[in-house]
N, C-alpha and C positions, 0 to 999 in steps of 0.2 A: 551577408546574413549568417552563413555557415560558420564563419570565423568568430562572429560575436557569440553565437550559440555555444561553440566549443570553448570559448574563453569563459563563458558563464559556468559551463559544466566543470571545467578544470578548477575554477575558483571555488565552487561549491564542494568539490571533492577535497580540495586542500583544507577547507574549514573543517570538514568531517574528520580528516586525518588528525588535525591539530587537537580537536576535542577528544579524539580516541586515544591519543598518546597519554600514557600514565602521568598524572601531575607529579607523582613522587619522583619520577625520573628527571623531570625538568627541575624540580626543587632541589635535587641533590647535586646539581652541577654548580660547584662553588666558583669555578674559574681559577685561572692561574694567579689571580691577584691574592687569593687566600694563602698562597704558598709563603707570603712574607711573614706569616705567623708561625712558620715552622720553627722548631727548637724551643718553643715556649713550653713551660710545664703545663700539665693537663688542665688545672683549674684556670690558669691565665688564658690558655688557648680557648677553652669553652666560653669564657667571658667575652673574648674578642669575636668569636663566631656568632654568639647570640646577639651582640650589639650590631655587627656589620651586616649579617645575613638573615636576621629574624628567625634563627633556629631556637628551639627549646630542648634542653637536654634533661633527661630523667635517669637517675642512677643512684645506687647506694654508695655514699661517700667512702665507706670502709672497704668496699669491694674493688675500688679502682686503684691500681698501683700508682705511686708517685713517679711518673715517667714523663719524658718530653715527647711532644707530638711532632712527627715529621711525615707529612703526606707526600706520597710519590707524585712526581710531575707527569701525570697521565690523565686520560679522559674518563677514568673510572668514576662511578658514583661515590658519594660520600659514605654510603653504607659499606661498599666493598673496600674502600680505603681504610676506614676505621676497623673493619673486621680483620683485615690483614695485620693490623697493629695489635689487636687485642686477642687474636685467636690463641696465642701462646699462653694467655692467662685464663682461658676457658670462659671468656666473656663474649656473649652473643650481642650483635648490634642489629637494630631494626629501625627503619626510618619510614614514617608514614607521609601521606600527601600533604599534611598541614605543617611539615617541617618539624615534627616532633621526633627526637632521637632517643631511643630506649636502649640502655645497656644493662643486661641481666646476666648473672652468673649461671652458667650451664643451662640457660634456657633462652630460646629465641621467641620474642613476642610476635604474635600474628597481628599485622596491622590492617588486614582486610578480611572480609568474610568470604567464604567459599562461594563460587558462582551459583551453585545449586541451593544456596541457603534459603532464598526467598521463592524458590520454585514450588508450585503446587499443582496438583492434578485437578482437572475440571470434570465435574460429574454432570451428566444429563439428568434432568428431572421430568417426570411425566406430568407433574403439576405445573401448569404454566402460570399460575397465579404468583405474584410476588408480594413481599411484605408491604409494598406501597399500596396494595389493594385494601389494606385493613387500617382502621383508625388507630393511631398511636395513643398511648396512655402512659402517664408517669407512675400509676399505681402498680406495685409489684405484688405478686402472690405471696402471702404470709400464711404458711401452713401450720404455725404453732400459735396457740391462743391460751390465755390465762385469764381467769375471772378473779377479781379482787373484791372480797366482801359479799354481802347478801344482796341479791337483786331486788328484794322486796323492802330493803331498808329505806326509810323515808327521810334520812338525815339530809339537812340542807347545809350547803357551804363546802369548804375544802375538806378533802379526805386525805388521811395520812396513810401512805403505803410504804411498807418495809419490805426489802428484798435481799436475797442472798445469791451471789453469783458463784457457781462452782464449776469445776472441770468434770470430765467424764468419770474420774475416779472419786467424785464427790468431795474433792478437796477445795476449800475456799480460795477464790482468786482475788488477791489484793490488787489495788490500782487498776481494776477493770473499768472500762468506760461504758456508761449507760446513756445513750443519746435518745431523747424523746423528740420525735420529728415534729409533732404538733406544737411543741413549745420552742423548738429550735434551741435546745439547751442540753448540755452534757453534764453528767454527774459521775463521780468517782467512788469506787468502793473503798472501805477502810481496810486495815490489816486483816480483818476477819472476813473480807469479801462482802460486807454488808453496806447497804445504802438506804436512805430514807428520802421520800419525795412527797410533797403536799400538792394534790391535784384536785381539780373539779371533777365531778362525776362525768363519765363518758368513756369513749373508746380512744386508745392511743396506740401508736406503733413505737415499740422499743427496739433500738438497734444496740446490741450488747457485744463487746469485743474485749478479749484479754490479750496479753502479750504472747501467750502460748496457745491460743485457741482461735478457732474460726469465728467470724462474725455471724451472729444469729439474730433474726428478727422475730419479735413476738407481737401478736395483737393482744393488747391488755385492756380488758373491760373493767373499769373501776366503779364500784357501787358504794363501798363503805370501808372503814379502817380495817386493814388486814395485812398479812404478809404472804410472800411467795418465794419460791426457789426457781432459779434459772440455771439450767445445766447446758454448758457449751462443749462442743466437740473439740478434742485436742487437735492442733494444727501441726502438720509435718512441714518443717522449713527446709526447702531444698537450697543448698548453697553451691556455689561454683567450686571448681577444683582448687584445692589448697596445696600450694607448693612450699615445702619446707627445705630451706637451704642452709648450709653451714660453711664456716671457714676452715673446715677440717684439713683441706689440702694446702692451705696457705703456706705452712711451714715447709712444705715440699716444693711448691712452685715459686717461692720467693727465695732469693739467695741472701737475704738479710736475716741473720739469725739473732736471737736474743733481744729483739726490739719489740716494745709494746707501744701502742698508739691509742690516744684518746682524741677522737675528732671533735670538731666544733659542735656537731650535732649531738654527740654523746655528752659533751660538757653541759649542754642545756638541760639534760635529763638528770644531772647529778642532784641527789636529794639535799635539801637545805637543812642544816642544823642551826637552830636559833636564827634562821634567816640567812645563813651564810653557806655558800658552796665552797668546799675545801677540796681543790683538785689534787693536792698532795696526799690528803687522807684517802682519797679514792684509789690512788696508786698503791696503797697498802693491800688492796684486794687482788693485785696482780701477783702471779707466782714468783717466788724468789725474793720478795720485798717484805721487810718487817719493820715495825716501829722501834725506835731506840728505847722508848718507854712512854708510859702514859704522861700526858702533860708536858712533853718535851719535843723539841724539833729534831729533825734528822731522820734518815732512812738507813737501814741496814740492808744492803743488796747482796744476796748470796753469801751472807756471813761477814762481809767486809765492814770495817769501821765507817762511820758516817763522814769522816773527813776525806774519804777517798771517792766521794761523789761530787760532781760539779753541776751547777744549775746555770743555764743560759737563757736569757730572755732577749730574743733578737740579738744574739751574740754578746749581750751584756752579762758578765758573771755576777750572779746574785749570791752574796756571801751569807746573808741571813734571810731565810725564806718563811719566817713565821713572825707573828705578833704575840705578845704576852706569853713568852716562854714556850711557844709551841701550841697554844690552844687554838689559834687562828692562823690561816695562811696569809702571807703578805702579798699574794697574787690575786687580783680581782678576777674572778672567773668570767665575768661579763666581758672582759677585754681580752680574753685568751681565745685564739683561733685554732691552735693545734698544740698537742702535747705528746712528745715522744721520749721514751726512756730506753737507752741502750744498756742492756745488762751484760752483754758479751759481744764479741766481734765488733768493738767500737770503731766507727769509721776513722780513717787515718787523719782526717782533718782536725779531729779533736785530740788533745793530749793533756798531760798533767795529772790525770787521775787513773786509778787502777780498777775501781769497782764499777762505776756507772756514770753515764752522761745523760742529764735531763735537758732536752732541747725543747724550749717553749717558744712558740711564735705568737705574737700579738694578733688580734683579729684585724683583718684587712677591712678598712671602712669602705662603705659604698660610695662610689663616685657619681651616682645617679640621683639619690634622694637623701634627705635628712632623716635620721633615725635617732631615737632616744629611748633608753631603758634604765630602770633603777629599782630600788626597793628599800624598804624601811623595816628593821627588825628591832626587838627590844634592846639590842646592844649596838648595832651599827646602822648606818645609812650609806647608800651608794648610788652613783649616777654615772651613766656612760652615754656619750653622744658621738654620732657619726655625722660629720659636716663636710659635704662636697664644696670645694671652692673653684674647681674648673671641671665642668660636666664632662664625664667620660675620661678625665685625665688625672685630676687631683682631688684628694680628700684628706680629712683629718679625723682622728679618733682621740677623744679626751675622756678618761675615766678616773673617777675619784671615789674614795671611801674613807669614812672616819667613824670614830666611836663616841658614844655619849653614855658610857656604862657606869659612870660614877654614881648615878642615882640608885643603882642596885646596891653598891657598896654602902651608901648612906643609910639604907634601910636595915642593914645587919646590926643587930644589937651587940656589937663588940666595938669598943672604942678604937682599938688599933686598926681594925678593918674599916670602920666608918670614916676614919680620918685619913685613909689611904686614897690615892688617886691613880687611875690608869688612863693613859691617853695613847692612841696610836692612829695612824692614817697612812694611806698610800695612794699614789697617783701614777697613771700611765698616759703617755702621749705618743701618738704615731701620726706621721704625715707621709703620704705617698704622692708622687708626681711622675707621670709618664711624659718625658721630654719629647720623645718620638718613638717610633716602632723599635728602634735599636737601643734606646737608653731610658732607664727609669731609676729613680732615686727613692730612698726611704730614710726617714729620720725618726728615731725612737728615743724617748726619754722615760726615766723611771725614778721614783723617789718614795721612800717609806721611812717612818720613824716610830719609835716607842719611847714614851716617858712614863716610867712607873715609879711611884713613891710610896713605899711602905712606911707608914707614920712611925717616926721615932726609931727607925731601924735602917732601912736601905733605900737607895735611889739608883735607878738604872736608866741611862739614856743611850740609845743606839739608833743609828740611821744608816740607810743604804741608798746611794744615788748612782745613777748611771746614764750614759748617753752613747748612742751608736748611730753611725751614718753608713749607709750601704748604697753603692752605685753598681748597677748591673748593666753591662754593655754586650750587645750581640754583634760580633764581627760578621758572621754569616748565619745562615739558618742552623748550622751545626756546630758553631763555635761561639763561646761566650766567656766573659770574665766577670768576676764580682769582687769589688774592693770594699773592705769593711774597716772602719776606724772606730775604736771603742775606748770609752773611759768609764771606770767604775771606782767607787770609793765606799769603804765601810769604816765607821767610827763607833767606838764604844767607850762609855764612861760609867764606872761603878763607884758608888760611895757607900761606906758602912759607918754609921755613927751610933750603933746600939750601945757600944761600950766606950766611954769617954777616953780611956787610956789606950784604946786600940783603934781609934777612928782613922780611916784612911780613904784615899781616892786613887783609883787605878784607871788608866786610860790607854788606848792604843788606836792606831789608824792604819788601814791598808789602802793603797792606791794602785790602780791597775790601768796601764796604758797599752793598747794593742793595735797593731795594723796587720790585716790578713788579706792576701790576694789569692783567690781560687779561680782556676781555669777549668773549663769543661769543653771537651771535644767529642763529637760523634764521628769517629774515624771511618766507620762503615755502618751498615745497618745493624751489625751484630757486635760492634766494638765501641765501648764508651770509656773514655779516659778522663780522669780528673787529677790535677796536680796543683800545687801552690806552695806558698811560703807564709809564715807568720812570725811576728816579733812582738814580745811582751816585755814591757819595762815595769818592774815591781818596785814601788817606793813604800817601804814599811817603816812606820814610826812605832817602835816597840813600846813607846809610852813611858810613863813614870809611875812610881808608887810613892805617894806623899801623905804625910799626916794632915788631918783636917783642922786640927786646932792645937794650940800650944800644950795642952794637957796630954796629948797622945805621946806614948813612949816609943812609937815606931820611928825608924830612921828613913829618910827619903832615899829613893833609888831611881836613877835615870837609866833605863834599859838601852837607850841610844837608838840609832838609825841603822837600817839595813836596806841596801838596794841591790837589784840584780836584773840581768837581762837574759831572757830565754828566747832562743831562735829555733824555729822548726821548719823542716822540709817534709812534705808529704806527697804521696801519689797513690792512686788506686785505679785499677783497670777491670772492667767487666766485659767478659767475652761470652756471648750467647752462642754456644756451639749448635745446639738444636733447641726446638721449643721446650724440650724436657730436660735439657742439660745446659748449665752455665757455670762459668768459672770466674771467681772474683779474687784478685790479688792486690796487695798494697803494702806500703811500708811508711814509716815515719821516723825521722831522725831529729833528735833534740840536742841542743847545746845550751848549757847554763853557765853564765859568767857572773861572778860576784863583782859588784862595783863599789867604789868609795872606800874610805878608810875602815879597817877592821882589824881585830886581834884574833889570832888563831892559836889555840893551846894544844900542845902535844902532851899526852898522858903516858904514864908508865904502863907497859904492856901487862895486861891481866889484872890491873888494879882498878878500883872504883874511881870514877871521874869526879874528883873534888879538888879543892885548892891545894891540898897536901900532896897530891899525886901528879902535879904538873911537872913535866920534865923539860919542856921547852916552850918558848913563846915567840910567835912570828907576828910582826906588825906590818900591815899592808897600807901604804899611803894612798 
């Protein structure tokens, strides 16, 4: 009997202990299985943890650095593990009992109330009667009363009552609510704080409230047509603590200088002009960036010419980033996930330009549910779809945009303009698939074209197309490689037939083939090494200059072909010496080789370079 009794006591005690233990402590133990997600970038890591362990993360996207997550192999809680990673970035981590993870800059969120929050003192009362000894009633004491009209008036039927609602300063209150309890009906005041109600004679309770005033109740006795004023007391609104934070110290705490970023969340807030969000125009608001000119494409970064900028869309070089000579961007903002522009201290993996690198990532489509967004404007229409094909593993993003602006040109009372046509369109395709925890692939396609015909004068056709394939492989939690295979092509055709004796057609094509291998190693908790190689094959058709008709006096010219191979080797190393001091070093070595037959001219020293000053000619087979 004693044994059974002790067993029951021990069992009861154990249950009490389990209920007493903090649920947050239990919820934060991810287990060693979660270590397989180490070395993932922050956004990818969060997605995995939310899917596998039912956590929910809350943070400002712009405040979280783009780092890889490596949880230590120990029994610490998730809160302590993340805090050890983000402490050097002044980011505080808090985890509550419902598996909600909060990351705030310079502020730690309280996830529970103080123990004494609900404590209250008990007072003894000499009166032993309780409220239950009295009969309850729904009627409330209304200490304000107003009489409308003459009590001796013998009018029969409805009475018209006019009222004005004012605050304590005798200013009218627009949009105040006047609720008549007996009618169960609410009325609103106009811009002058006035309202009109038709009522039967009798007594009513008016509950009146404004957005900046306390609610007041009036007993209103209505006898005949008349008006009245209702004065409400101003309400003091108590608000919680307001915390204002800034990114003032980011330039000090981050070792990446001269980089500006526009996140996906910020892209959604870009104002639309004629229904279009132009992310490149928004970049003109960033310091050090200026427009080449009104109605033209290109950016001047820190005074450098526009041809010293390079634009990448998922590693695809975009040679033409605008439609209709720069009035519209050729990048659909609905399909863009991240936008970074390096104005100085360009990472070593990029080469070929001196001014700036614009690195654009397409939006990562959801692998969980279908989503669709779009819009119609007076000039363009767009549609973007996210389609999962393997839940939790694979998804596709398809985005397209086109114009139907010719109806505007047709309305202009000018024959040359009304007979002109403008057509442009662009499309983006992205497919993701996670083969397993160590391998994932991505395929991105891009196409844009413009066809502009100025009646009886000029015609412009140009298009940009590209395709990229990326394969990322994780050798271990701290070592990974990424292979990129890229193809891009830009073609342009220009025709001028304004003058019959000078009509011509000029065209050219640029083809870009690239292979890049990038390796990333976390040598220690404070050493991060990146290195790789890339090779680019340029196939340039310089095009031709030919007359359009037999009447043209121009002579045809064939500019020929040009091919070249550019090979590059790059490396960068980040050493975090202390939480307040880090060192970044790197180098890039490029070799350019001209391919195919070509002719090289040597000119007389100090003389102008023309046919008469050629001193020697070299033919390369």
